[in-house]
C-alpha positions, 0 to 999 in steps of 0.5 A: 314240245310246246303246249297252248290252250288256244285254237291253232292257226293251222286248224283244218276242220276237214281233217278231224277225228271226232268222238264223245267222251263221258264221265271219267272215260278214257279214249286211246288211239293212234293218230298221224299228222302232217303239220307240226301241230296236233290240236284237241278241241273240247266242246261242252254240252249245255249245262255242263258241270266242271270238267278236267280234260287231259291229253297224254301223247306217247311215242309211236314205236311201230304197229300198235306199240306205244312208247314213253310219254313224249316230253311235255306230252301231257296237259289238262284244261278245265271246262267251267260250269255252264261254259259255252265256248270250246276249250283247246289243247294244242301241241307243237314242236314234236321234233325228229325221228332221226338224228339227221333231222330229215324225218319229222315226227308225224305219228303218236299215240294219244290218250284223252280222259275226262274227269267229272260228270258230264259229256264233251265232244272231242275233235282232234286235228290230224291227218287220219286215225290209224287204229 
């Protein structure tokens, strides 16, 4: 899997799941996506302290079950003090669900965590939130 820290070219604001995450909080969920890119945007508030935003992606096993962390499925980005621009983590190259490569991976569990003392707005570009 590839990880980039820039806005992906396929970013579609119409397909967002958004939430706020605060000081040392963890948010888990299940997301489906059509494209081979899953993007996380972190928007800092004014006068934000330094923060570390981490995303962990785990395989979807069906229902609410989650499997192992995906290969290269963990990344972090740092928001500097008083940063006014968004920070990004974009994951691509998820692979296939089957050996014949007819069904691309289109769902995974995510865990977003924030280390630091502030709040950021998180937007995830995916088709829909399942849980």
